[in-house]
BAFI-878051 format. One line per 3 residues: number of its first residue (from 1); their letters; for each residue x, y, z of N, C-alpha, C, O. Coordinates in nm, 3 decimals, decimal comma. Example, Ala and Ser with C-alpha at 12.3 -4.5 7.8 and 13.67 -1.06 7.14 Angstrom:
1 = AS = 1,319:-0,569:0,780:1,230:-0,450:0,780:1,320:-0,330:0,780:1,424:-0,332:0,846; 1,285:-0,225:0,708:1,367:-0,106:0,714:1,290:0,003:0,787:1,341:0,114:0,804
END
This chain:
1 = MAA = -3,805:3,463:0,467:-3,773:3,306:0,454:-3,651:3,283:0,406:-3,588:3,200:0,472; -3,584:3,339:0,294:-3,480:3,333:0,229:-3,372:3,334:0,365:-3,292:3,242:0,380; -3,379:3,439:0,451:-3,290:3,472:0,543:-3,275:3,350:0,655:-3,168:3,326:0,712
4 = IKR = -3,390:3,280:0,679:-3,388:3,155:0,769:-3,337:3,047:0,700:-3,265:2,968:0,761; -3,366:3,026:0,560:-3,293:2,922:0,499:-3,129:2,934:0,501:-3,055:2,837:0,517; -3,085:3,067:0,482:-2,951:3,085:0,494:-2,900:3,033:0,623:-2,805:2,956:0,628
7 = LFG = -2,966:3,077:0,727:-2,942:3,071:0,873:-2,916:2,919:0,892:-2,809:2,869:0,928; -3,044:2,846:0,861:-3,021:2,699:0,899:-2,930:2,624:0,796:-2,874:2,520:0,828; -2,919:2,681:0,673:-2,810:2,637:0,594:-2,674:2,639:0,653:-2,597:2,543:0,647
10 = GFR = -2,646:2,758:0,711:-2,521:2,785:0,781:-2,482:2,678:0,899:-2,371:2,631:0,925; -2,611:2,655:0,964:-2,598:2,564:1,081:-2,553:2,414:1,019:-2,468:2,348:1,078; -2,608:2,370:0,909:-2,601:2,245:0,856:-2,436:2,240:0,808:-2,361:2,148:0,838
13 = SSR = -2,402:2,347:0,736:-2,272:2,363:0,680:-2,151:2,362:0,797:-2,038:2,322:0,772; -2,185:2,402:0,904:-2,095:2,414:1,038:-2,108:2,299:1,086:-1,998:2,255:1,119; -2,232:2,191:1,115:-2,222:2,060:1,160:-2,136:1,965:1,048:-2,062:1,874:1,084
16 = ARK = -2,155:1,997:0,924:-2,095:1,915:0,822:-1,958:1,908:0,835:-1,884:1,809:0,833; -1,929:2,053:0,851:-1,749:2,070:0,858:-1,726:2,013:0,984:-1,622:1,947:0,977; -1,781:2,007:1,103:-1,743:1,944:1,210:-1,723:1,794:1,226:-1,638:1,730:1,290
19 = SDS = -1,824:1,758:1,152:-1,829:1,623:1,120:-1,714:1,566:1,050:-1,653:1,465:1,085; -1,684:1,650:0,931:-1,563:1,607:0,859:-1,426:1,628:0,933:-1,326:1,559:0,914; -1,436:1,723:1,013:-1,295:1,737:1,087:-1,302:1,615:1,177:-1,206:1,539:1,186
22 = DSH = -1,413:1,596:1,242:-1,389:1,490:1,348:-1,350:1,332:1,273:-1,289:1,242:1,330; -1,395:1,328:1,154:-1,347:1,207:1,083:-1,201:1,219:1,047:-1,130:1,120:1,066; -1,149:1,330:0,998:-1,010:1,355:0,982:-0,933:1,290:1,118:-0,857:1,194:1,120
25 = SSI = -0,971:1,361:1,213:-0,872:1,333:1,341:-0,891:1,196:1,390:-0,815:1,160:1,480; -0,991:1,102:1,340:-1,034:0,992:1,394:-0,956:0,890:1,336:-0,953:0,778:1,386; -0,888:0,923:1,227:-0,830:0,803:1,157:-0,697:0,748:1,238:-0,608:0,830:1,262
28 = QWV = -0,685:0,633:1,273:-0,578:0,586:1,332:-0,456:0,513:1,259:-0,349:0,492:1,314; -0,488:0,478:1,125:-0,383:0,405:1,061:-0,414:0,466:0,900:-0,519:0,516:0,862; -0,317:0,451:0,840:-0,322:0,475:0,691:-0,255:0,339:0,618:-0,136:0,313:0,638
31 = VAG = -0,321:0,271:0,549:-0,267:0,177:0,471:-0,252:0,180:0,324:-0,352:0,174:0,253; -0,140:0,187:0,275:-0,098:0,232:0,140:-0,061:0,129:0,058:0,053:0,092:0,085; -0,124:0,053:-0,053:-0,081:-0,046:-0,133:-0,011:0,013:-0,250:-0,070:0,099:-0,315
34 = LGN = 0,101:-0,024:-0,281:0,155:0,036:-0,409:0,142:-0,054:-0,528:0,139:-0,177:-0,528; 0,135:0,038:-0,642:0,118:-0,041:-0,770:0,100:0,074:-0,893:0,123:0,194:-0,879; 0,062:0,019:-0,995:0,022:0,145:-1,111:-0,090:0,128:-1,157:-0,140:0,017:-1,180
37 = PGE = -0,153:0,257:-1,181:-0,300:0,251:-1,225:-0,310:0,195:-1,360:-0,202:0,192:-1,418; -0,409:0,150:-1,426:-0,434:0,104:-1,556:-0,470:-0,048:-1,573:-0,430:-0,128:-1,488; -0,528:-0,078:-1,656:-0,574:-0,227:-1,673:-0,449:-0,300:-1,721:-0,437:-0,417:-1,683
40 = QYS = -0,350:-0,248:-1,803:-0,256:-0,313:-1,837:-0,161:-0,348:-1,729:-0,090:-0,447:-1,743; -0,152:-0,275:-1,621:-0,061:-0,321:-1,500:-0,146:-0,414:-1,396:-0,090:-0,481:-1,309; -0,288:-0,412:-1,414:-0,359:-0,478:-1,298:-0,331:-0,606:-1,271:-0,368:-0,640:-1,158
43 = RSR = -0,269:-0,706:-1,347:-0,237:-0,836:-1,319:-0,082:-0,838:-1,316:-0,020:-0,939:-1,349; -0,026:-0,735:-1,278:0,155:-0,767:-1,277:0,181:-0,793:-1,136:0,100:-0,780:-1,045; 0,302:-0,832:-1,125:0,354:-0,865:-1,001:0,366:-0,722:-0,909:0,348:-0,723:-0,787
46 = HNS = 0,400:-0,597:-0,988:0,444:-0,471:-0,927:0,294:-0,448:-0,854:0,295:-0,388:-0,747; 0,191:-0,484:-0,899:0,063:-0,444:-0,822:-0,004:-0,520:-0,725:-0,125:-0,519:-0,704; 0,092:-0,597:-0,659:0,064:-0,694:-0,552:0,009:-0,591:-0,436:-0,089:-0,624:-0,369
49 = GFM = 0,066:-0,481:-0,418:0,025:-0,386:-0,319:-0,127:-0,328:-0,327:-0,199:-0,314:-0,229; -0,160:-0,299:-0,449:-0,298:-0,276:-0,508:-0,392:-0,393:-0,460:-0,496:-0,376:-0,396; -0,338:-0,516:-0,502:-0,432:-0,613:-0,481:-0,457:-0,658:-0,344:-0,570:-0,695:-0,315
52 = TID = -0,372:-0,659:-0,264:-0,377:-0,662:-0,112:-0,509:-0,576:-0,074:-0,620:-0,622:-0,046; -0,472:-0,439:-0,081:-0,567:-0,327:-0,075:-0,715:-0,374:-0,113:-0,809:-0,373:-0,033; -0,722:-0,412:-0,240:-0,859:-0,467:-0,302:-0,904:-0,577:-0,205:-1,018:-0,568:-0,160
55 = RIA = -0,840:-0,661:-0,176:-0,861:-0,800:-0,086:-0,952:-0,727:0,060:-1,066:-0,748:0,100; -0,856:-0,645:0,105:-0,906:-0,588:0,252:-1,037:-0,508:0,220:-1,137:-0,529:0,288; -1,036:-0,431:0,133:-1,181:-0,347:0,079:-1,281:-0,435:0,051:-1,392:-0,400:0,089
58 = KTK = -1,272:-0,551:-0,011:-1,373:-0,633:-0,029:-1,420:-0,716:0,079:-1,534:-0,763:0,087; -1,333:-0,729:0,156:-1,395:-0,828:0,303:-1,467:-0,725:0,356:-1,576:-0,763:0,399; -1,441:-0,582:0,372:-1,508:-0,493:0,466:-1,623:-0,446:0,372:-1,702:-0,369:0,427
61 = GVE = -1,649:-0,477:0,244:-1,756:-0,456:0,165:-1,763:-0,308:0,116:-1,872:-0,258:0,090; -1,640:-0,233:0,102:-1,630:-0,116:0,051:-1,572:-0,116:-0,089:-1,536:-0,225:-0,135; -1,560:-0,003:-0,164:-1,482:0,027:-0,279:-1,406:0,144:-0,270:-1,472:0,241:-0,234
64 = LSR = -1,281:0,165:-0,294:-1,206:0,268:-0,328:-1,246:0,355:-0,406:-1,186:0,352:-0,514; -1,343:0,451:-0,396:-1,417:0,536:-0,480:-1,391:0,676:-0,460:-1,446:0,756:-0,537; -1,322:0,714:-0,377:-1,319:0,868:-0,324:-1,175:0,893:-0,356:-1,077:0,835:-0,309
67 = RRF = -1,182:1,004:-0,455:-1,042:1,033:-0,524:-0,994:1,152:-0,433:-1,078:1,237:-0,406; -0,868:1,165:-0,385:-0,809:1,283:-0,330:-0,672:1,254:-0,303:-0,625:1,143:-0,275; -0,605:1,374:-0,315:-0,444:1,386:-0,293:-0,382:1,274:-0,399:-0,290:1,199:-0,366
70 = KGV = -0,438:1,272:-0,514:-0,356:1,181:-0,620:-0,380:1,026:-0,580:-0,299:0,943:-0,622; -0,481:0,989:-0,507:-0,524:0,859:-0,487:-0,663:0,832:-0,472:-0,748:0,921:-0,463; -0,690:0,698:-0,468:-0,825:0,658:-0,435:-0,828:0,594:-0,310:-0,735:0,520:-0,279
73 = TAE = -0,923:0,614:-0,235:-0,933:0,591:-0,096:-1,062:0,516:-0,036:-1,160:0,505:-0,109; -1,063:0,474:0,071:-1,169:0,406:0,145:-1,136:0,440:0,299:-1,022:0,451:0,343; -1,259:0,456:0,374:-1,229:0,452:0,507:-1,303:0,312:0,547:-1,409:0,278:0,494
76 = ITL = -1,232:0,231:0,651:-1,289:0,107:0,699:-1,251:0,111:0,838:-1,167:0,191:0,880; -1,322:0,010:0,924:-1,257:-0,028:1,054:-1,194:-0,167:1,062:-1,245:-0,270:1,021; -1,074:-0,155:1,121:-0,983:-0,290:1,129:-0,969:-0,292:1,299:-0,931:-0,199:1,370
79 = AEK = -1,001:-0,387:1,330:-0,966:-0,434:1,476:-1,046:-0,301:1,559:-0,995:-0,264:1,665; -1,146:-0,245:1,520:-1,230:-0,165:1,604:-1,153:-0,007:1,569:-1,178:0,095:1,633; -1,080:-0,010:1,483:-0,991:0,116:1,465:-1,021:0,177:1,328:-1,014:0,111:1,224
82 = PVL = -1,056:0,305:1,333:-1,086:0,363:1,191:-0,950:0,366:1,116:-0,850:0,414:1,171; -0,946:0,311:0,982:-0,829:0,303:0,903:-0,856:0,376:0,750:-0,968:0,379:0,698; -0,765:0,418:0,704:-0,778:0,464:0,572:-0,700:0,399:0,457:-0,577:0,394:0,461
85 = LVK = -0,768:0,350:0,358:-0,720:0,250:0,261:-0,676:0,334:0,164:-0,756:0,426:0,148; -0,564:0,340:0,080:-0,536:0,421:-0,021:-0,456:0,341:-0,131:-0,383:0,248:-0,095; -0,468:0,373:-0,256:-0,398:0,323:-0,361:-0,342:0,449:-0,444:-0,419:0,514:-0,515
88 = PQT = -0,224:0,476:-0,433:-0,172:0,617:-0,506:-0,197:0,585:-0,651:-0,184:0,473:-0,701; -0,235:0,695:-0,716:-0,257:0,707:-0,852:-0,154:0,771:-0,935:-0,180:0,817:-1,047; -0,029:0,775:-0,878:0,054:0,871:-0,926:0,178:0,788:-1,009:0,279:0,843:-1,053
91 = FYN = 0,150:0,657:-1,020:0,256:0,547:-1,068:0,332:0,507:-0,941:0,340:0,572:-0,837; 0,387:0,388:-0,970:0,451:0,340:-0,839:0,574:0,429:-0,771:0,590:0,448:-0,651; 0,665:0,484:-0,891:0,782:0,542:-0,832:0,757:0,679:-0,770:0,851:0,747:-0,728
94 = LSG = 0,624:0,723:-0,764:0,592:0,852:-0,729:0,493:0,847:-0,612:0,422:0,943:-0,580; 0,494:0,716:-0,543:0,376:0,709:-0,453:0,400:0,802:-0,330:0,302:0,822:-0,259; 0,510:0,858:-0,298:0,531:0,945:-0,187:0,460:1,068:-0,191:0,416:1,117:-0,087
97 = ECV = 0,441:1,133:-0,323:0,346:1,244:-0,347:0,218:1,237:-0,289:0,180:1,338:-0,230; 0,141:1,137:-0,294:0,015:1,090:-0,256:0,025:1,054:-0,098:-0,040:1,127:-0,024; 0,084:0,969:-0,051:0,099:0,928:0,080:0,132:1,056:0,173:0,062:1,086:0,270
100 = SDL = 0,231:1,117:0,138:0,256:1,219:0,231:0,170:1,339:0,259:0,172:1,397:0,368; 0,089:1,375:0,149:-0,008:1,455:0,145:-0,137:1,393:0,236:-0,203:1,472:0,304; -0,159:1,291:0,236:-0,268:1,215:0,314:-0,231:1,224:0,440:-0,309:1,275:0,520
103 = LGY = -0,099:1,174:0,485:-0,069:1,190:0,648:-0,067:1,314:0,684:-0,094:1,339:0,802; -0,039:1,416:0,600:-0,032:1,554:0,647:-0,189:1,606:0,665:-0,216:1,686:0,756; -0,284:1,560:0,581:-0,424:1,591:0,597:-0,466:1,543:0,737:-0,507:1,613:0,829
106 = FKI = -0,447:1,398:0,736:-0,517:1,349:0,861:-0,436:1,347:0,965:-0,473:1,278:1,061; -0,308:1,420:0,976:-0,225:1,434:1,077:-0,190:1,297:1,154:-0,205:1,271:1,274; -0,146:1,228:1,060:-0,100:1,050:1,102:0,045:1,086:1,108:0,093:1,162:1,024
109 = TSD = 0,113:1,038:1,197:0,243:1,028:1,216:0,293:0,894:1,120:0,218:0,803:1,086; 0,427:0,903:1,088:0,475:0,792:0,981:0,462:0,654:1,063:0,424:0,554:1,002; 0,486:0,648:1,169:0,485:0,503:1,257:0,335:0,447:1,241:0,312:0,326:1,251
112 = RLI = 0,229:0,545:1,214:0,100:0,483:1,191:0,068:0,462:1,038:-0,048:0,459:0,998; 0,171:0,448:0,961:0,156:0,411:0,821:0,196:0,282:0,782:0,306:0,237:0,813; 0,111:0,218:0,713:0,165:0,053:0,669:0,168:0,062:0,506:0,063:0,082:0,445
115 = VVH = 0,269:0,049:0,452:0,287:0,045:0,304:0,307:-0,114:0,278:0,382:-0,189:0,340; 0,229:-0,141:0,181:0,219:-0,287:0,132:0,283:-0,297:-0,019:0,236:-0,237:-0,117; 0,375:-0,365:-0,021:0,435:-0,368:-0,161:0,505:-0,487:-0,206:0,550:-0,552:-0,112
118 = DEL = 0,528:-0,539:-0,328:0,598:-0,623:-0,376:0,760:-0,623:-0,319:0,809:-0,520:-0,274; 0,822:-0,726:-0,326:0,992:-0,719:-0,283:1,037:-0,844:-0,381:0,991:-0,958:-0,373; 1,132:-0,801:-0,472:1,225:-0,866:-0,548:1,332:-0,957:-0,465:1,367:-1,073:-0,488
121 = DLE = 1,364:-0,886:-0,379:1,463:-0,945:-0,280:1,434:-1,030:-0,172:1,518:-1,063:-0,088; 1,299:-1,072:-0,173:1,257:-1,159:-0,049:1,182:-1,290:-0,163:1,110:-1,275:-0,262; 1,226:-1,395:-0,108:1,187:-1,516:-0,157:1,050:-1,528:-0,195:0,966:-1,511:-0,108
124 = AGR = 1,009:-1,559:-0,328:0,870:-1,588:-0,366:0,801:-1,668:-0,266:0,850:-1,775:-0,230; 0,685:-1,624:-0,214:0,603:-1,695:-0,117:0,621:-1,675:0,027:0,582:-1,754:0,113; 0,684:-1,564:0,047:0,725:-1,519:0,185:0,668:-1,377:0,216:0,663:-1,288:0,132
127 = IRI = 0,623:-1,362:0,357:0,568:-1,222:0,387:0,659:-1,177:0,506:0,679:-1,258:0,598; 0,710:-1,067:0,510:0,790:-1,008:0,600:0,737:-0,856:0,639:0,713:-0,770:0,554; 0,725:-0,840:0,757:0,692:-0,707:0,807:0,826:-0,643:0,890:0,895:-0,704:0,971
130 = KQG = 0,841:-0,533:0,855:0,960:-0,430:0,893:0,918:-0,314:0,896:0,832:-0,271:0,820; 0,980:-0,243:0,994:0,988:-0,090:1,013:1,118:-0,028:0,997:1,219:-0,063:1,058; 1,112:0,067:0,910:1,235:0,151:0,873:1,336:0,054:0,782:1,306:-0,048:0,720
133 = GGD = 1,449:0,111:0,791:1,557:0,040:0,712:1,549:0,079:0,569:1,463:0,157:0,527; 1,648:0,017:0,488:1,670:0,067:0,341:1,550:0,008:0,273:1,463:-0,068:0,317; 1,569:0,069:0,142:1,446:0,036:0,063:1,490:-0,073:-0,047:1,409:-0,106:-0,135
136 = AGN = 1,610:-0,125:-0,042:1,654:-0,228:-0,128:1,616:-0,206:-0,289:1,588:-0,296:-0,369; 1,621:-0,084:-0,310:1,613:-0,043:-0,460:1,477:-0,035:-0,499:1,459:-0,020:-0,620; 1,352:-0,043:-0,408:1,230:-0,030:-0,442:1,195:0,116:-0,450:1,185:0,179:-0,345
139 = RGV = 1,178:0,170:-0,555:1,159:0,310:-0,584:1,034:0,372:-0,536:1,033:0,494:-0,524; 0,931:0,303:-0,507:0,828:0,335:-0,441:0,811:0,362:-0,295:0,737:0,446:-0,246; 0,895:0,275:-0,229:0,910:0,287:-0,096:1,023:0,420:-0,074:1,012:0,499:0,020
142 = RSI = 1,121:0,429:-0,168:1,210:0,540:-0,169:1,131:0,675:-0,178:1,142:0,769:-0,098; 1,049:0,671:-0,286:0,964:0,799:-0,269:0,914:0,840:-0,154:0,944:0,949:-0,106; 0,826:0,751:-0,094:0,759:0,749:0,041:0,868:0,827:0,125:0,849:0,942:0,167
145 = AES = 0,986:0,752:0,146:1,062:0,796:0,258:1,124:0,939:0,231:1,149:1,015:0,324; 1,147:0,969:0,104:1,192:1,092:0,075:1,090:1,201:0,094:1,132:1,309:0,135; 0,950:1,186:0,066:0,857:1,275:0,068:0,806:1,288:0,211:0,751:1,394:0,242
148 = LGT = 0,822:1,175:0,315:0,805:1,193:0,455:0,933:1,248:0,530:0,923:1,287:0,646; 1,050:1,249:0,463:1,182:1,263:0,539:1,219:1,163:0,647:1,301:1,187:0,736; 1,148:1,041:0,632:1,179:0,934:0,740:1,144:0,806:0,685:1,048:0,802:0,607
151 = TNF = 1,211:0,692:0,717:1,202:0,561:0,705:1,104:0,498:0,797:1,059:0,384:0,782; 1,074:0,579:0,894:1,005:0,538:1,011:0,860:0,490:1,002:0,779:0,521:1,090; 0,825:0,413:0,898:0,691:0,344:0,860:0,694:0,201:0,860:0,802:0,143:0,849
154 = IRV = 0,606:0,150:0,870:0,573:-0,008:0,865:0,558:-0,059:0,719:0,474:-0,010:0,644; 0,635:-0,148:0,685:0,633:-0,235:0,541:0,572:-0,367:0,549:0,626:-0,449:0,623; 0,473:-0,397:0,488:0,428:-0,549:0,458:0,493:-0,576:0,331:0,443:-0,521:0,233
157 = RIG = 0,606:-0,657:0,311:0,683:-0,683:0,203:0,620:-0,820:0,161:0,603:-0,914:0,239; 0,587:-0,822:0,025:0,540:-0,938:-0,035:0,619:-0,994:-0,134:0,629:-0,945:-0,246; 0,680:-1,107:-0,094:0,817:-1,182:-0,152:0,782:-1,222:-0,313:0,705:-1,317:-0,326
160 = IGR = 0,824:-1,170:-0,416:0,802:-1,227:-0,550:0,929:-1,286:-0,609:0,928:-1,347:-0,716; 1,038:-1,268:-0,537:1,164:-1,326:-0,591:1,219:-1,279:-0,712:1,141:-1,212:-0,779; 1,330:-1,295:-0,760:1,391:-1,255:-0,881:1,341:-1,330:-0,989:1,285:-1,437:-0,968
163 = PPG = 1,357:-1,280:-1,109:1,326:-1,347:-1,231:1,391:-1,497:-1,254:1,507:-1,521:-1,221; 1,317:-1,581:-1,306:1,389:-1,733:-1,309:1,523:-1,720:-1,387:1,532:-1,657:-1,492; 1,613:-1,775:-1,336:1,768:-1,767:-1,391:1,827:-1,657:-1,351:1,934:-1,636:-1,407
166 = FNE = 1,790:-1,572:-1,265:1,850:-1,439:-1,214:1,966:-1,486:-1,124:1,951:-1,577:-1,042; 2,080:-1,422:-1,142:2,200:-1,470:-1,077:2,296:-1,332:-1,081:2,335:-1,284:-1,188; 2,321:-1,285:-0,975:2,407:-1,161:-0,955:2,517:-1,190:-0,974:2,583:-1,099:-1,024
169 = EIE = 2,595:-1,325:-0,945:2,715:-1,347:-0,962:2,763:-1,376:-1,100:2,885:-1,369:-1,117; 2,692:-1,406:-1,193:2,716:-1,441:-1,326:2,737:-1,321:-1,414:2,653:-1,231:-1,419; 2,842:-1,319:-1,479:2,846:-1,177:-1,574:2,757:-1,196:-1,694:2,745:-1,302:-1,755
172 = MEP = 2,698:-1,085:-1,720:2,599:-1,109:-1,861:2,687:-1,152:-1,976:2,803:-1,115:-1,995; 2,623:-1,229:-2,043:2,680:-1,276:-2,159:2,653:-1,179:-2,303:2,543:-1,130:-2,328; 2,760:-1,163:-2,379:2,728:-1,078:-2,495:2,605:-1,079:-2,549:2,556:-1,186:-2,587
175 = GRR = 2,536:-0,958:-2,561:2,414:-0,970:-2,643:2,275:-0,961:-2,544:2,160:-0,935:-2,580; 2,317:-0,987:-2,433:2,211:-1,028:-2,321:2,161:-0,901:-2,286:2,238:-0,804:-2,289; 2,017:-0,885:-2,248:1,978:-0,770:-2,206:1,997:-0,753:-2,064:1,999:-0,850:-1,989
178 = PKT = 2,013:-0,611:-2,016:2,058:-0,569:-1,874:1,970:-0,636:-1,784:1,852:-0,655:-1,816; 2,020:-0,676:-1,666:1,931:-0,749:-1,559:1,807:-0,620:-1,531:1,691:-0,656:-1,508; 1,836:-0,503:-1,535:1,739:-0,401:-1,495:1,610:-0,422:-1,590:1,496:-0,399:-1,551
181 = EEN = 1,639:-0,467:-1,711:1,543:-0,466:-1,816:1,443:-0,604:-1,777:1,320:-0,607:-1,776; 1,527:-0,700:-1,750:1,488:-0,831:-1,711:1,377:-0,810:-1,583:1,257:-0,839:-1,585; 1,445:-0,757:-1,487:1,353:-0,711:-1,376:1,213:-0,662:-1,394:1,110:-0,707:-1,344
184 = KDY = 1,234:-0,530:-1,497:1,119:-0,447:-1,534:1,010:-0,546:-1,607:0,894:-0,537:-1,567; 1,037:-0,627:-1,699:0,958:-0,729:-1,756:0,888:-0,810:-1,655:0,766:-0,824:-1,655; 0,976:-0,867:-1,563:0,926:-0,968:-1,465:0,811:-0,907:-1,379:0,711:-0,970:-1,346
187 = LLR = 0,842:-0,742:-1,335:0,756:-0,683:-1,256:0,622:-0,654:-1,328:0,512:-0,682:-1,281; 0,643:-0,594:-1,450:0,521:-0,527:-1,511:0,438:-0,616:-1,612:0,327:-0,578:-1,651; 0,489:-0,724:-1,651:0,414:-0,806:-1,749:0,292:-0,873:-1,666:0,304:-0,897:-1,546
190 = PMT = 0,177:-0,900:-1,736:0,070:-0,955:-1,672:0,115:-1,110:-1,618:0,177:-1,175:-1,702; 0,094:-1,165:-1,508:0,095:-1,272:-1,477:0,021:-1,366:-1,568:-0,070:-1,321:-1,637; 0,054:-1,506:-1,572:-0,035:-1,605:-1,609:-0,147:-1,645:-1,516:-0,152:-1,601:-1,401
193 = AAE = -0,244:-1,734:-1,567:-0,339:-1,782:-1,455:-0,288:-1,865:-1,344:-0,330:-1,870:-1,229; -0,185:-1,933:-1,399:-0,111:-2,014:-1,296:-0,035:-1,929:-1,193:-0,037:-1,958:-1,074; 0,032:-1,822:-1,242:0,119:-1,737:-1,139:0,017:-1,670:-1,053:0,046:-1,653:-0,934
196 = RQV = -0,096:-1,632:-1,096:-0,167:-1,554:-1,002:-0,248:-1,635:-0,915:-0,297:-1,580:-0,816; -0,271:-1,773:-0,940:-0,319:-1,880:-0,836:-0,206:-1,898:-0,734:-0,238:-1,913:-0,616; -0,087:-1,897:-0,764:0,024:-1,904:-0,679:0,040:-1,787:-0,578:0,071:-1,806:-0,460
199 = LTP = 0,016:-1,668:-0,632:0,023:-1,524:-0,570:-0,089:-1,512:-0,464:-0,075:-1,452:-0,358; -0,207:-1,579:-0,506:-0,318:-1,551:-0,432:-0,321:-1,563:-0,277:-0,362:-1,468:-0,210; -0,277:-1,680:-0,220:-0,269:-1,695:-0,078:-0,186:-1,620:-0,010:-0,204:-1,603:0,111
202 = LLD = -0,065:-1,555:-0,088:0,026:-1,470:-0,024:-0,037:-1,336:-0,021:-0,007:-1,267:0,077; -0,131:-1,277:-0,123:-0,197:-1,172:-0,091:-0,292:-1,177:0,023:-0,304:-1,081:0,099; -0,362:-1,292:0,038:-0,442:-1,293:0,177:-0,365:-1,303:0,305:-0,410:-1,267:0,414
205 = RAA = -0,243:-1,355:0,285:-0,156:-1,350:0,425:-0,120:-1,197:0,443:-0,121:-1,145:0,554; -0,087:-1,126:0,323:-0,067:-0,981:0,354:-0,164:-0,911:0,409:-0,137:-0,834:0,502; -0,298:-0,926:0,360:-0,392:-0,866:0,412:-0,435:-0,897:0,562:-0,484:-0,813:0,638
208 = LAV = -0,412:-1,025:0,593:-0,417:-1,054:0,728:-0,314:-1,009:0,820:-0,344:-0,997:0,939; -0,165:-0,974:0,768:-0,076:-0,904:0,839:-0,110:-0,771:0,871:-0,080:-0,728:0,982; -0,173:-0,693:0,782:-0,214:-0,562:0,804:-0,325:-0,554:0,912:-0,321:-0,466:0,998
211 = ETI = -0,418:-0,639:0,907:-0,511:-0,655:1,010:-0,451:-0,685:1,157:-0,503:-0,636:1,257; -0,333:-0,773:1,162:-0,279:-0,802:1,284:-0,207:-0,699:1,332:-0,201:-0,690:1,454; -0,138:-0,602:1,250:-0,077:-0,488:1,300:-0,172:-0,412:1,382:-0,142:-0,386:1,498
214 = AAL = -0,294:-0,371:1,328:-0,392:-0,276:1,368:-0,455:-0,339:1,497:-0,495:-0,267:1,588; -0,461:-0,468:1,502:-0,527:-0,535:1,625:-0,397:-0,570:1,731:-0,423:-0,567:1,851; -0,288:-0,594:1,697:-0,198:-0,637:1,824:-0,079:-0,572:1,822:-0,002:-0,598:1,914
217 = GLE = -0,043:-0,489:1,734:0,070:-0,417:1,720:0,197:-0,462:1,638:0,196:-0,581:1,607; 0,280:-0,405:1,607:0,387:-0,418:1,514:0,464:-0,547:1,565:0,487:-0,635:1,483; 0,507:-0,561:1,700:0,618:-0,671:1,741:0,509:-0,797:1,718:0,542:-0,892:1,647
220 = AAM = 0,398:-0,792:1,771:0,313:-0,922:1,766:0,282:-0,972:1,600:0,287:-1,090:1,564; 0,260:-0,892:1,539:0,253:-0,907:1,400:0,376:-0,974:1,341:0,368:-1,081:1,282; 0,498:-0,902:1,361:0,629:-0,975:1,313:0,633:-1,110:1,377:0,652:-1,203:1,298
223 = NRH = 0,619:-1,141:1,502:0,632:-1,253:1,544:0,542:-1,364:1,482:0,578:-1,479:1,460; 0,423:-1,312:1,458:0,338:-1,414:1,390:0,342:-1,419:1,246:0,298:-1,523:1,196; 0,379:-1,342:1,182:0,384:-1,365:1,043:0,515:-1,360:0,960:0,517:-1,394:0,842
226 = NQR = 0,630:-1,315:1,029:0,756:-1,329:0,975:0,837:-1,476:1,003:0,951:-1,503:0,966; 0,753:-1,555:1,073:0,786:-1,701:1,099:0,726:-1,786:0,996:0,766:-1,900:0,975; 0,631:-1,732:0,934:0,561:-1,843:0,840:0,626:-1,841:0,691:0,670:-1,743:0,631
229 = G = 0,621:-1,970:0,652:0,693:-1,973:0,530:0,628:-1,942:0,404:0,691:-1,945:0,299
END
């Protein structure tokens, strides 16, 4: 009897492994939202990528509950395509450690990666989709590019603008904090209720941009969403 149980247990394990392998190979897109783990960062502008992923997951009725490769993930269907959502838990500037391992595991090429992130150099209230190009000082994007060895991935950029009063042309006054510190405060401090209300429709548009990419492709998504104010 024990031998029979082991035999059938082996069959079940084999089927489970095959099913797991099929799931790995079926993923067509990886969508990574950038942010920092921890309640203290959850309402910050720098977590706009996390917030967008949460919106997509909520729409699909799933939670990012599976932990793997230094991230939390969930598998969903977008435009009838299997998609992996991920929020790296490495902290923003090391996002590449999680993302590159996931792409390797699921055998996904970089052009099937969508990275959703906040963008200081993009006017607040705007969404821009692009593929490749420079990181504009965004260390999370830089980490991913360095880990993958390429910038050939898609980015959904959520414009948050520079801090109020920021002006690159004005020389700092004596005693004033460096602009990098001002940016850090602006990125990481919790937003007020009014600021979150302003950001909400932008996150919804970012989530829609991700679905448009999966459904219609990059060029169509850029034509549709890059024209909007």
